[in-house]
VOPA-394687 format. One record per residue (C-alpha): residue in one letter; z, y, x; residue number from 1; chain. Coordinates in pm, whole numbers, plus 50000, padded with zeros to 5 digits. Last residue first. Example, Ala and Ser with C-alpha at 12.3 -4.5 7.8 and 13.67 -1.06 7.14 Angstrom:
2
r r:S; zz:50714; yy:49894; xx:51367; k:2; c:A
r r:A; zz:50780; yy:49550; xx:51230; k:1; c:A
This chain:
143
r r:R; zz:52146; yy:48174; xx:49466; k:143; c:A
r r:N; zz:51979; yy:48523; xx:49480; k:142; c:A
r r:A; zz:51735; yy:48410; xx:49797; k:141; c:A
r r:E; zz:51653; yy:48090; xx:49608; k:140; c:A
r r:K; zz:51546; yy:48300; xx:49289; k:139; c:A
r r:C; zz:51380; yy:48544; xx:49527; k:138; c:A
r r:A; zz:51188; yy:48255; xx:49701; k:137; c:A
r r:L; zz:51062; yy:48137; xx:49377; k:136; c:A
r r:R; zz:50950; yy:48479; xx:49254; k:135; c:A
r r:Y; zz:50764; yy:48523; xx:49577; k:134; c:A
r r:G; zz:50594; yy:48163; xx:49510; k:133; c:A
r r:A; zz:50505; yy:48265; xx:49197; k:132; c:A
r r:I; zz:50320; yy:48567; xx:49303; k:131; c:A
r r:V; zz:50156; yy:48384; xx:49547; k:130; c:A
r r:T; zz:50006; yy:48127; xx:49286; k:129; c:A
r r:A; zz:49928; yy:48426; xx:49069; k:128; c:A
r r:P; zz:49709; yy:48580; xx:49360; k:127; c:A
r r:H; zz:49500; yy:48255; xx:49379; k:126; c:A
r r:I; zz:49505; yy:48113; xx:49744; k:125; c:A
r r:H; zz:49163; yy:48159; xx:49877; k:124; c:A
r r:S; zz:49263; yy:48211; xx:50253; k:123; c:A
r r:K; zz:49211; yy:48572; xx:50192; k:122; c:A
r r:V; zz:49462; yy:48571; xx:49913; k:121; c:A
r r:L; zz:49709; yy:48404; xx:50149; k:120; c:A
r r:E; zz:49655; yy:48697; xx:50422; k:119; c:A
r r:N; zz:49705; yy:48971; xx:50161; k:118; c:A
r r:A; zz:50021; yy:48801; xx:50057; k:117; c:A
r r:R; zz:50152; yy:48817; xx:50424; k:116; c:A
r r:R; zz:50048; yy:49180; xx:50457; k:115; c:A
r r:L; zz:50215; yy:49268; xx:50104; k:114; c:A
r r:L; zz:50534; yy:49098; xx:50201; k:113; c:A
r r:E; zz:50536; yy:49295; xx:50553; k:112; c:A
r r:A; zz:50495; yy:49606; xx:50366; k:111; c:A
r r:A; zz:50804; yy:49525; xx:50131; k:110; c:A
r r:I; zz:51016; yy:49442; xx:50428; k:109; c:A
r r:V; zz:50950; yy:49756; xx:50622; k:108; c:A
r r:V; zz:50977; yy:49965; xx:50294; k:107; c:A
r r:V; zz:51333; yy:49807; xx:50207; k:106; c:A
r r:S; zz:51447; yy:49841; xx:50563; k:105; c:A
r r:T; zz:51384; yy:50209; xx:50566; k:104; c:A
r r:T; zz:51541; yy:50275; xx:50236; k:103; c:A
r r:G; zz:51849; yy:50061; xx:50337; k:102; c:A
r r:D; zz:52118; yy:50315; xx:50227; k:101; c:A
r r:G; zz:52221; yy:50492; xx:49916; k:100; c:A
r r:V; zz:52246; yy:50187; xx:49683; k:99; c:A
r r:E; zz:52086; yy:50262; xx:49366; k:98; c:A
r r:T; zz:51936; yy:50588; xx:49441; k:97; c:A
r r:D; zz:51833; yy:50531; xx:49777; k:96; c:A
r r:Q; zz:51700; yy:50206; xx:49668; k:95; c:A
r r:Q; zz:51487; yy:50375; xx:49387; k:94; c:A
r r:Q; zz:51377; yy:50649; xx:49632; k:93; c:A
r r:A; zz:51246; yy:50374; xx:49892; k:92; c:A
r r:L; zz:51081; yy:50193; xx:49610; k:91; c:A
r r:K; zz:50900; yy:50509; xx:49497; k:90; c:A
r r:V; zz:50763; yy:50588; xx:49834; k:89; c:A
r r:L; zz:50646; yy:50229; xx:49873; k:88; c:A
r r:I; zz:50468; yy:50263; xx:49535; k:87; c:A
r r:K; zz:50329; yy:50592; xx:49648; k:86; c:A
r r:G; zz:50168; yy:50410; xx:49918; k:85; c:A
r r:A; zz:49999; yy:50168; xx:49719; k:84; c:A
r r:P; zz:49898; yy:50437; xx:49490; k:83; c:A
r r:H; zz:49733; yy:50632; xx:49779; k:82; c:A
r r:E; zz:49834; yy:51021; xx:49794; k:81; c:A
r r:V; zz:50119; yy:51025; xx:50012; k:80; c:A
r r:E; zz:50243; yy:51386; xx:50109; k:79; c:A
r r:L; zz:50532; yy:51256; xx:50343; k:78; c:A
r r:L; zz:50833; yy:51467; xx:50312; k:77; c:A
r r:Q; zz:51028; yy:51218; xx:50072; k:76; c:A
r r:L; zz:50924; yy:50959; xx:50303; k:75; c:A
r r:I; zz:51076; yy:51103; xx:50611; k:74; c:A
r r:T; zz:51405; yy:51187; xx:50412; k:73; c:A
r r:A; zz:51450; yy:50847; xx:50260; k:72; c:A
r r:G; zz:51379; yy:50665; xx:50623; k:71; c:A
r r:D; zz:51670; yy:50879; xx:50774; k:70; c:A
r r:N; zz:51552; yy:50943; xx:51146; k:69; c:A
r r:S; zz:51521; yy:51318; xx:51097; k:68; c:A
r r:I; zz:51398; yy:51646; xx:51245; k:67; c:A
r r:T; zz:51247; yy:51882; xx:50975; k:66; c:A
r r:V; zz:51025; yy:52192; xx:51086; k:65; c:A
r r:D; zz:50922; yy:52447; xx:50832; k:64; c:A
r r:G; zz:50548; yy:52568; xx:50922; k:63; c:A
r r:V; zz:50437; yy:52652; xx:50574; k:62; c:A
r r:D; zz:50239; yy:52333; xx:50520; k:61; c:A
r r:D; zz:50514; yy:52118; xx:50650; k:60; c:A
r r:V; zz:50602; yy:52000; xx:50997; k:59; c:A
r r:L; zz:50778; yy:51679; xx:51041; k:58; c:A
r r:M; zz:50977; yy:51578; xx:51362; k:57; c:A
r r:K; zz:51086; yy:51194; xx:51343; k:56; c:A
r r:D; zz:51373; yy:51078; xx:51533; k:55; c:A
r r:L; zz:51380; yy:50740; xx:51705; k:54; c:A
r r:G; zz:51602; yy:50429; xx:51611; k:53; c:A
r r:V; zz:51831; yy:50320; xx:51848; k:52; c:A
r r:P; zz:52093; yy:50226; xx:51599; k:51; c:A
r r:G; zz:51835; yy:50062; xx:51369; k:50; c:A
r r:L; zz:51513; yy:50183; xx:51188; k:49; c:A
r r:S; zz:51343; yy:50494; xx:51280; k:48; c:A
r r:T; zz:51036; yy:50300; xx:51444; k:47; c:A
r r:K; zz:50964; yy:50148; xx:51126; k:46; c:A
r r:I; zz:50915; yy:50479; xx:50954; k:45; c:A
r r:V; zz:50551; yy:50578; xx:51048; k:44; c:A
r r:N; zz:50466; yy:50218; xx:51054; k:43; c:A
r r:A; zz:50577; yy:50124; xx:50724; k:42; c:A
r r:I; zz:50372; yy:50416; xx:50582; k:41; c:A
r r:S; zz:50065; yy:50335; xx:50785; k:40; c:A
r r:Q; zz:50114; yy:49948; xx:50680; k:39; c:A
r r:A; zz:50119; yy:50043; xx:50311; k:38; c:A
r r:A; zz:49812; yy:50259; xx:50335; k:37; c:A
r r:M; zz:49621; yy:50002; xx:50541; k:36; c:A
r r:M; zz:49702; yy:49723; xx:50301; k:35; c:A
r r:S; zz:49574; yy:49937; xx:50001; k:34; c:A
r r:N; zz:49281; yy:50028; xx:50158; k:33; c:A
r r:K; zz:49194; yy:49645; xx:50256; k:32; c:A
r r:G; zz:49295; yy:49529; xx:49931; k:31; c:A
r r:N; zz:49051; yy:49807; xx:49755; k:30; c:A
r r:Q; zz:48760; yy:49707; xx:50004; k:29; c:A
r r:S; zz:48837; yy:49299; xx:49944; k:28; c:A
r r:R; zz:48869; yy:49361; xx:49572; k:27; c:A
r r:V; zz:48538; yy:49562; xx:49536; k:26; c:A
r r:Q; zz:48336; yy:49310; xx:49763; k:25; c:A
r r:Q; zz:48464; yy:49002; xx:49566; k:24; c:A
r r:G; zz:48392; yy:49171; xx:49233; k:23; c:A
r r:S; zz:48036; yy:49225; xx:49338; k:22; c:A
r r:V; zz:47858; yy:49563; xx:49381; k:21; c:A
r r:R; zz:47545; yy:49625; xx:49255; k:20; c:A
r r:T; zz:47349; yy:49945; xx:49387; k:19; c:A
r r:G; zz:47229; yy:50221; xx:49161; k:18; c:A
r r:G; zz:46883; yy:50358; xx:49080; k:17; c:A
r r:I; zz:46929; yy:50417; xx:48738; k:16; c:A
r r:F; zz:46574; yy:50424; xx:48636; k:15; c:A
r r:L; zz:46539; yy:50608; xx:48296; k:14; c:A
r r:A; zz:46245; yy:50854; xx:48385; k:13; c:A
r r:S; zz:46069; yy:50559; xx:48507; k:12; c:A
r r:D; zz:45884; yy:50575; xx:48849; k:11; c:A
r r:Q; zz:46160; yy:50396; xx:49019; k:10; c:A
r r:N; zz:46054; yy:50074; xx:48855; k:9; c:A
r r:N; zz:46060; yy:49830; xx:49139; k:8; c:A
r r:A; zz:46449; yy:49833; xx:49149; k:7; c:A
r r:D; zz:46441; yy:49671; xx:48776; k:6; c:A
r r:F; zz:46689; yy:49851; xx:48528; k:5; c:A
r r:I; zz:46411; yy:50024; xx:48335; k:4; c:A
r r:G; zz:46227; yy:49731; xx:48303; k:3; c:A
r r:S; zz:46480; yy:49544; xx:48073; k:2; c:A
r r:M; zz:46350; yy:49797; xx:47785; k:1; c:A
């Protein structure tokens, strides 16, 4: 029975023929994609931050043009599909709902925190330790 899973048994009708991918490979690939999505969104709106921020010109599928330097407007018009990117967009929407300002700053800071956390995990620091450190920093910042 175990012979159907052997790579040398390709003549069997039950040969699966897949390749084995370890958990570390999956985590590094998913982490890389998530980091790229978060950094891409942050880079799009980072240049619109501040008093000398640049305007962005966005064109939708129909051809309607929107020019804005408001982070909430830019993120609302982007069609984000990656889950990590969607979280940043929802974070900006929540900031806009609660405070009405600071959407660009929140996204840039969150993307930087994700980038730094990813570096710590790559340095073999357990993600739970990184989260505990962020929670401790949050408590100290609120104090």
